[in-house]
N, C-alpha and C positions, 0 to 999 in steps of 0.2 A: 577670388580676389577679395581682399579684406578692405573694409571701410570703417572709418571712425564716425560714429554717430554722436553728434553733440545735441543734448537735450537740456532744456531748462529744468530746474529742480522739480517743478510740478509734473512735467511730462515724464521725467525719470521715475518719480514716485508712482505714477500711474502705470508705467511700463513694468516696474517691479511688482506692483500689486497684481497686475494681470498675469504675469509670469508665475507668481505664487499661486494664484487662483486656479490656473490651468495646469500647474505642475510642469511648466515649460521653462526653458531659458529665455532670457530677454531677446536673444538673437532669434530664437524660434518664434516668439510672439511677433517680432518685427517682420519676419519672413511671411508668417501667416497673414498679417495685416496687409502686406504688399500684394500677396497673391489674391486676397479677397477684393482689394481695391482695383486691381487690374481686371479681374473677372467682372466686377460691376461696371467698369468703364467699357469693357468689350460688349457687355449686354446692352448698355445704353446706346452704344454706337450701332449695334444691330437693330435695336428698336427704332432708332431714328431713321435708319436706312429703309426699314420695312414701311414706316409711316410715309416716307417720301415716295416710295414706289406706289403705295395705295393712293396717295394724294395726286400723283401724276396720272395714274391710270384712271381714276374716278373724278378728275377735276370738273368735268361738266356736271356730273351728278351732284357733287358737293356744292357747286355754284347754284344749281337749281334748289337744293335743299336750304341753302342759306337765305333764299328770297322769301 
């Protein structure tokens, strides 16, 4: 599916510069950026979930350590 991406001039220049730097098309650079952002968001969600599991499991210990 096609989508039109509207950027201000500054972001369009940045996108063009990145595309040139990496020898990629603007579309490829946008796709890579989206993939990396999605992976980072997924990693953050997994990290938060792991923290919540530990916090729930060790709530008593954490409370005692905080005193």
